[in-house]
N, C-alpha and C positions, 0 to 999 in steps of 0.2 A: 553415520554421519552426527554431527552435533553442534547443539546453536552455540555460540561463541557469547555470553552474558557481560564479559568485562566492560564494563565504561563505554558500551554504547550511547552515541549522542547522535540526537538526528539534525541533520542539515537544516537551518532557521529559513530557507526559502519559502516563499508564500505564494499563492495565484490566488486571481479574483475568477471566479467562470464567467464567460459571456452567458448570453439568453440562449445563443443556438445548444451550449455545451450542458445547460442545464436542462434543456428540453432534450437532449437525446438521452439524460442520466432518469429524469422523472420518467420517460416513455418506456425503459426495459420493465418487462415482467416479472415484477416482484413485491416482496412484501415489507423491504426493509425500510428504514425511515427515507424519508426524502435527504437529498444531497445537501451541504451546505454550499455556499455559494465562493467560501473564502476555503484553502485547504492547505496543508504546510508537506511540505516537501518529507517525507519518510525515511529515507535513506540517509546512511550514516555521514557524519559529517565528511567532508574532503571527497563525496565520492565523483568517482569520473562519468560522464556525459552528463544525459539532462537530469534535471528531477523529476519526481514521479510522488503521487498521491493517489490513493485507492479511493474512486468515486464510486462504485460499486460493485456488488456481485451478485449473478444468478447462477443459479446452481455451481458447475466447476467452472464456469469463467468469471476470472476480475479482470471489472473494467476501470485499466488504470490512465487518467491524465498524466499525460509527460510536458515538460516544456524546457524552455530555452530562455537566453534574453529577448529570444525575437520571433519565437514562434510557439503552439503548444497543438496537440492532439490528443485525442482517445485511444487507446488499443486495448486489445483483449489478449488476456493471460491467462495462466493457471497459475495456482498455488505454488509457491516453492514448495520443495520437496521436502526441504530439510527438517527432519520432526526430533526432537527429546526421546522420542517412542515410537519406535522404529515399529512397522508393520503394523501398525491400529488404523482402521479403515475410517476412521474419524478425526476431525481437525479440532485442536483444542487451545488453549490458553500456550500451551508448551509450544506448540508449533512454527515454525518461522511465517510473519506475518506480513510478506512481501511476496512480490511475483518472480515467478522461476527466470532465473537468469540474470536478477539483479545483483547490479554492482557492492561490494562493501559486504560488511559482516552482514550476519542472521540477527532478525531482529524478532523474537518471539511477543505473540499477542500479550501476554503478560509484561513484557518490556514496555509496549507501547501504549497499554492501559496507564501504567505507574505514571510514565511520562507526562501524559494527559492530565492527572488526578494531581500531580507535583507543582 
């Protein structure tokens, strides 16, 4: 399985987390930086279903905020197994940076960081 790098554009949807959602993320046992209160959808432009943004990850669990126009929730997932370097025990910036079962194309960590910097 390989990651499709060609012309992946992210969905422009954004969400502002409420106090309860921020408290949930801040109470997770992790050394990661605190969660931003505004997140953008990390899925491919034109994706099916709800929007999604990574809130936090703890060990092998990734906590994603998913939302529609009328509701939002926090759900636990594992990382998407798509990798440009199969059979490697650790994750790197060429692995898909989304959750297992996400809609649309794979997005590598390298792509996400390049898009944020642009």
